[in-house]
C-alpha positions as CSV (number, residue, x, y, z in Angstrom):
1,M,-25.8,16.2,-11.6
2,S,-25.4,15.8,-7.9
3,I,-26.9,14.4,-4.7
4,D,-29.0,16.9,-2.9
5,I,-26.2,18.7,-1.0
6,P,-26.5,22.4,-0.2
7,T,-24.1,24.6,-2.1
8,G,-21.1,25.7,0.1
9,L,-21.6,22.9,2.6
10,R,-18.6,22.6,5.0
11,T,-16.7,19.3,4.9
12,A,-14.5,17.9,7.6
13,H,-10.9,17.0,6.9
14,V,-7.5,16.4,8.5
15,S,-4.7,18.6,7.3
16,L,-1.0,17.9,7.4
17,T,0.6,21.2,8.3
18,G,4.3,20.5,8.5
19,T,7.2,18.3,9.4
20,G,7.1,16.7,12.9
21,T,4.8,14.6,15.0
22,A,1.3,13.5,14.4
23,E,0.2,15.4,17.5
24,E,1.6,18.6,16.2
25,H,0.8,18.5,12.5
26,L,-2.3,16.4,11.9
27,V,-5.0,19.0,12.4
28,P,-8.7,18.3,12.1
29,G,-10.6,21.1,10.4
30,E,-13.3,22.1,8.0
31,S,-13.4,23.6,4.5
32,R,-15.8,24.2,1.7
33,R,-17.0,21.1,-0.1
34,P,-15.2,20.7,-3.4
35,E,-17.0,21.0,-6.7
36,A,-16.5,18.7,-9.6
37,G,-14.5,20.3,-12.4
38,K,-14.2,19.1,-16.0
39,G,-13.4,15.4,-16.0
40,Q,-13.8,15.1,-12.3
41,V,-16.3,13.6,-9.8
42,V,-16.8,14.4,-6.2
43,V,-16.8,11.4,-3.9
44,R,-18.4,11.2,-0.5
45,V,-15.8,9.2,1.4
46,E,-16.9,6.1,3.3
47,A,-13.5,4.9,4.3
48,A,-9.9,6.1,3.8
49,G,-6.7,4.1,4.4
50,V,-3.8,4.9,6.7
51,S,-0.4,3.9,5.4
52,F,3.3,4.5,5.9
53,A,3.1,6.9,3.0
54,E,1.4,9.4,5.4
55,V,4.2,8.7,7.9
56,Q,6.8,9.5,5.3
57,M,4.9,12.7,4.3
58,L,4.7,13.7,8.0
59,Q,8.4,13.4,8.3
60,H,9.0,15.0,4.8
61,L,10.6,11.8,3.7
62,H,8.2,10.8,0.9
63,P,9.4,11.3,-2.7
64,F,7.8,14.2,-4.5
65,P,5.6,15.3,-1.5
66,P,2.8,17.9,-1.8
67,R,3.4,21.3,-0.3
68,F,2.3,21.9,3.2
69,P,-0.4,22.3,4.3
70,F,-2.4,19.6,2.5
71,V,-4.9,16.8,3.2
72,P,-3.2,13.4,3.2
73,G,-4.8,10.1,2.5
74,Y,-3.5,7.7,-0.2
75,D,-6.7,5.7,-1.0
76,L,-10.5,5.8,-0.4
77,V,-13.8,4.1,-1.0
78,G,-17.0,6.1,-1.3
79,R,-20.0,7.1,-3.4
80,V,-20.1,9.5,-6.3
81,A,-21.8,12.7,-5.1
82,E,-21.4,14.9,-8.1
83,V,-20.3,14.4,-11.7
84,G,-18.5,17.1,-13.6
85,P,-18.6,18.2,-17.2
86,G,-17.3,15.7,-19.7
87,V,-17.6,12.7,-17.4
88,T,-19.1,9.5,-18.9
89,G,-19.4,6.1,-17.4
90,H,-20.1,7.3,-13.8
91,R,-23.3,8.4,-12.2
92,V,-24.3,9.9,-8.9
93,G,-24.6,7.1,-6.3
94,D,-22.0,4.8,-7.9
95,R,-19.8,3.1,-5.4
96,V,-16.2,3.6,-6.3
97,A,-12.6,3.4,-5.1
98,A,-9.8,5.7,-5.9
99,M,-6.1,6.2,-5.1
100,P,-5.5,9.9,-5.2
101,R,-2.2,9.5,-3.2
102,H,-3.2,12.5,-1.0
103,G,-6.6,14.1,-0.3
104,A,-8.5,11.1,1.0
105,W,-8.7,12.2,4.6
106,Q,-11.9,14.3,4.2
107,E,-15.6,13.8,3.8
108,Y,-15.7,14.9,0.2
109,V,-12.9,14.8,-2.4
110,A,-12.7,15.7,-6.0
111,V,-11.1,12.9,-8.1
112,P,-10.4,12.6,-11.8
113,A,-13.0,10.2,-13.2
114,T,-10.3,8.2,-15.0
115,Q,-8.9,7.1,-11.7
116,L,-12.1,5.5,-10.4
117,A,-12.7,1.8,-10.0
118,D,-16.0,0.1,-9.2
119,V,-16.7,-1.4,-5.7
120,P,-19.3,-4.0,-5.0
121,E,-22.4,-2.7,-3.2
122,A,-22.5,-5.1,-0.3
123,L,-18.8,-4.9,0.6
124,D,-17.8,-3.3,3.9
125,A,-16.1,0.0,3.2
126,A,-13.1,-0.7,5.5
127,V,-12.5,-4.1,3.9
128,A,-13.0,-2.6,0.4
129,V,-10.4,0.2,1.0
130,S,-7.9,-2.3,2.5
131,L,-7.6,-3.8,-1.0
132,V,-7.2,-0.6,-3.0
133,T,-3.5,0.3,-2.5
134,N,-2.3,-2.6,-0.4
135,G,-4.2,-5.3,-2.3
136,V,-3.4,-4.0,-5.8
137,T,0.3,-3.7,-4.8
138,A,0.3,-7.3,-3.6
139,Y,-1.5,-8.6,-6.6
140,Q,0.5,-6.8,-9.2
141,M,3.9,-7.7,-7.6
142,L,2.9,-11.4,-7.7
143,H,1.1,-11.4,-11.1
144,R,2.8,-8.6,-13.1
145,A,6.2,-7.8,-11.6
146,T,7.1,-11.5,-11.1
147,A,5.8,-14.9,-12.3
148,P,6.6,-17.5,-9.6
149,Q,5.2,-21.0,-10.3
150,A,3.4,-23.3,-7.9
151,G,5.8,-25.2,-5.7
152,Q,8.5,-22.4,-5.7
153,T,9.5,-20.5,-2.6
154,V,9.1,-16.8,-2.0
155,L,10.1,-14.5,0.8
156,V,7.6,-11.8,2.0
157,H,9.1,-9.1,4.3
158,G,6.6,-7.7,6.8
159,A,4.2,-10.6,6.3
160,S,1.9,-9.3,9.1
161,G,1.5,-5.9,7.6
162,G,-1.1,-4.4,5.3
163,V,0.5,-5.5,2.1
164,G,2.3,-8.5,3.6
165,T,-0.9,-10.2,4.9
166,L,-2.5,-10.0,1.4
167,L,0.6,-10.9,-0.5
168,T,1.1,-14.0,1.7
169,Q,-2.5,-15.1,1.2
170,L,-2.3,-14.6,-2.6
171,A,1.0,-16.5,-2.8
172,V,-0.3,-19.4,-0.8
173,H,-3.4,-19.5,-3.0
174,R,-1.1,-19.7,-6.0
175,G,0.5,-22.8,-4.5
176,L,3.8,-21.1,-3.4
177,R,5.8,-21.8,-0.3
178,V,6.0,-18.6,1.6
179,I,8.6,-17.5,4.1
180,G,7.4,-14.4,6.0
181,T,9.4,-12.1,8.2
182,A,7.7,-10.5,11.2
183,S,8.3,-9.8,14.9
184,P,8.0,-13.0,17.1
185,A,4.8,-11.7,18.6
186,K,3.2,-12.0,15.1
187,H,4.5,-15.4,14.1
188,A,1.3,-17.1,15.0
189,T,-0.5,-14.7,12.6
190,V,2.0,-15.5,9.9
191,R,1.6,-19.2,10.4
192,A,-2.2,-18.8,10.2
193,L,-1.8,-17.2,6.8
194,G,0.0,-20.3,5.6
195,A,3.6,-19.0,5.8
196,E,6.7,-20.0,7.7
197,P,7.7,-17.1,10.0
198,L,11.2,-15.7,10.6
199,D,12.2,-13.0,12.9
200,Y,13.1,-10.0,10.8
201,R,15.8,-9.1,13.3
202,T,17.7,-12.3,12.8
203,P,21.4,-11.3,12.7
204,D,22.1,-13.2,9.4
205,L,18.7,-13.3,7.8
206,A,20.1,-14.4,4.4
207,A,21.7,-17.5,6.1
208,A,18.5,-18.3,8.0
209,V,16.5,-18.2,4.7
210,R,19.1,-20.4,3.0
211,E,18.6,-23.0,5.8
212,L,15.0,-23.2,4.9
213,A,15.6,-22.9,1.2
214,P,19.1,-24.1,0.4
215,D,18.8,-23.3,-3.3
216,G,17.5,-19.8,-2.6
217,V,14.1,-18.3,-3.1
218,T,12.4,-17.4,-6.4
219,C,11.2,-14.0,-5.3
220,V,11.9,-11.5,-2.4
221,F,9.4,-8.8,-1.8
222,D,11.1,-6.0,0.1
223,H,9.5,-2.9,1.6
224,I,12.5,-1.9,3.7
225,G,15.2,-0.9,1.2
226,G,18.7,0.1,2.1
227,R,21.2,-2.6,3.0
228,G,18.4,-5.0,3.4
229,L,18.3,-5.2,-0.4
230,D,21.8,-6.8,-0.3
231,A,20.6,-9.5,2.1
232,G,17.5,-10.0,-0.2
233,W,19.8,-10.4,-3.2
234,A,21.9,-13.0,-1.4
235,M,18.7,-15.0,-0.8
236,L,17.7,-15.4,-4.5
237,A,18.0,-18.5,-6.4
238,R,19.4,-18.4,-10.0
239,G,16.9,-16.6,-12.1
240,G,15.1,-15.1,-9.1
241,T,13.7,-11.6,-8.7
242,L,14.0,-9.1,-5.9
243,V,11.2,-6.5,-5.9
244,S,11.7,-3.3,-3.9
245,Y,8.4,-1.6,-3.4
246,D,9.1,0.9,-0.6
247,S,11.9,2.2,1.7
248,S,12.1,2.5,5.4
249,V,12.7,6.0,6.6
250,A,14.1,5.0,10.0
251,G,17.3,6.8,10.8
252,Y,16.8,9.6,8.3
253,R,16.4,13.2,9.4
254,P,13.0,14.9,8.7
255,G,13.2,16.8,5.4
256,Q,15.6,14.4,3.6
257,W,12.7,13.7,1.3
258,F,14.5,11.6,-1.4
259,R,17.5,10.1,0.5
260,P,15.7,6.9,1.9
261,H,14.9,5.9,-1.7
262,V,18.4,6.4,-3.2
263,P,19.9,3.1,-2.0
264,A,17.1,1.2,-3.9
265,L,17.7,3.2,-7.0
266,Q,21.4,2.7,-6.9
267,R,21.2,-1.0,-6.4
268,T,18.6,-1.5,-9.0
269,G,20.7,0.4,-11.6
270,R,23.9,-1.5,-10.7
271,R,22.2,-4.9,-10.9
272,W,20.5,-4.0,-14.1
273,I,23.9,-3.3,-15.7
274,A,25.3,-6.5,-14.2
275,R,22.5,-8.6,-15.5
276,K,22.9,-7.2,-19.0
277,L,26.6,-8.2,-18.7
278,G,25.5,-11.8,-17.7
279,L,27.0,-11.4,-14.2
280,T,23.9,-12.1,-12.0
281,G,23.1,-15.7,-12.8
282,G,19.8,-14.5,-14.3
283,R,18.8,-12.8,-11.1
284,R,17.3,-9.3,-11.3
285,Q,16.1,-6.5,-9.1
286,S,13.2,-4.2,-9.9
287,M,11.4,-1.3,-8.3
288,Y,7.6,-1.3,-8.1
289,Y,5.0,1.3,-7.3
290,V,1.2,1.1,-7.7
291,K,-0.5,3.6,-10.1
292,P,-4.0,4.2,-11.3
293,G,-5.1,3.1,-14.7
294,E,-6.7,0.1,-16.5
295,N,-4.5,-2.5,-14.8
296,F,-5.4,-1.0,-11.5
297,R,-9.1,-1.3,-12.2
298,T,-8.7,-4.9,-13.6
299,D,-6.7,-6.1,-10.7
300,L,-8.8,-4.5,-8.0
301,A,-11.9,-6.2,-9.6
302,A,-9.9,-9.5,-9.4
303,L,-9.2,-9.0,-5.8
304,Y,-12.9,-8.3,-5.0
305,R,-13.7,-11.6,-6.7
306,L,-11.1,-13.5,-4.7
307,L,-12.6,-11.9,-1.6
308,D,-16.1,-13.1,-2.5
309,E,-14.7,-16.6,-3.2
310,G,-13.2,-16.7,0.3
311,V,-9.6,-16.7,-0.9
312,L,-8.7,-13.5,0.9
313,E,-9.4,-12.3,4.4
314,P,-8.2,-8.8,4.7
315,K,-6.9,-7.9,8.2
316,I,-8.4,-4.7,9.6
317,A,-6.3,-3.5,12.5
318,A,-8.8,-0.8,13.6
319,R,-11.4,1.6,12.4
320,H,-10.9,5.2,13.6
321,P,-13.1,8.3,13.3
322,L,-11.6,10.8,10.9
323,A,-10.9,13.2,13.8
324,D,-8.7,10.5,15.4
325,A,-6.2,10.4,12.5
326,R,-3.4,11.1,15.0
327,L,-4.3,8.0,17.0
328,A,-4.4,5.9,13.8
329,V,-0.9,7.1,12.8
330,R,0.4,6.5,16.3
331,A,-1.0,3.0,16.3
332,L,0.5,2.3,12.9
333,L,3.9,3.4,14.1
334,D,3.6,1.4,17.3
335,G,3.8,-1.8,15.2
336,S,1.8,-4.0,17.6
337,T,-1.2,-4.4,15.3
338,V,-1.9,-6.6,12.3
339,G,-3.4,-5.4,9.0
340,K,-4.8,-2.0,7.9
341,H,-5.8,1.0,9.9
342,V,-8.8,2.8,8.4
343,L,-10.4,6.2,8.9
344,I,-14.2,6.5,8.8
345,P,-15.4,10.1,8.1
């Protein structure tokens, strides 16, 4: 079953053709519209997210990257345009979200039906997609990877970013005191979210956090990795948790696809052993990544309810036409905006 779309219709997309700059290797083009195979649906994309995953892929610094050329795009919101054999529970016209990890930057994309989540009809597509990867990441780190209690203090790195703004709002709603790192130009935004801002470039950030929270913080949410994980570890209170959910690729040569993530793996392993030996004062470090499945669907639905209740106000940095993906990536790298950049096919 499908929407009335002519067979062989061409569909616009943006391809990532190699390692280098966005201007060189993010190339708009066309291809034949995909067809739904067994267990798949074809989704007509309404909005696709832009994230640092695409930046890492562009520089060939993302773990387990697809082979060039490929269509990037970590997450999307759209409508089911075709249902393949064996698919139940989804019909043409259903509004859905998906997190294919790549392939979202095109008008039509084939997605396994098991990866779909429902999206409210009235919700703006850009707002809806801002909660798919970023929102579920924030929600699961706060509700599944950790369990801070009301009145405790947490540190959110990048509190003005796509994940950080949502994580801060969720933590404040939970009754937590939030310290959020950001550049000074974004401190007003961080305060407006209900957090206490700190400049992420502070020479001794751990000491600055300890001035605000002398006994340490219950959780640190870190998207930078590397040596910053040592500073985060020093900020923790007894029994606290450091969650590493990404790694900065700054300073790495293009093509060193796994190296930015090695420091987090090494530190997580060493601290796991130390904790088992009773040497960490109950502190622990974990690594988190978002993945599709039942928890993803459940948690995204919870986020949409919180949005409807007015608890969340997703920050949309800009909406870009699909053909302007290069400009969207450049804006993300510039770092002057707040929130999520979104492509509209």
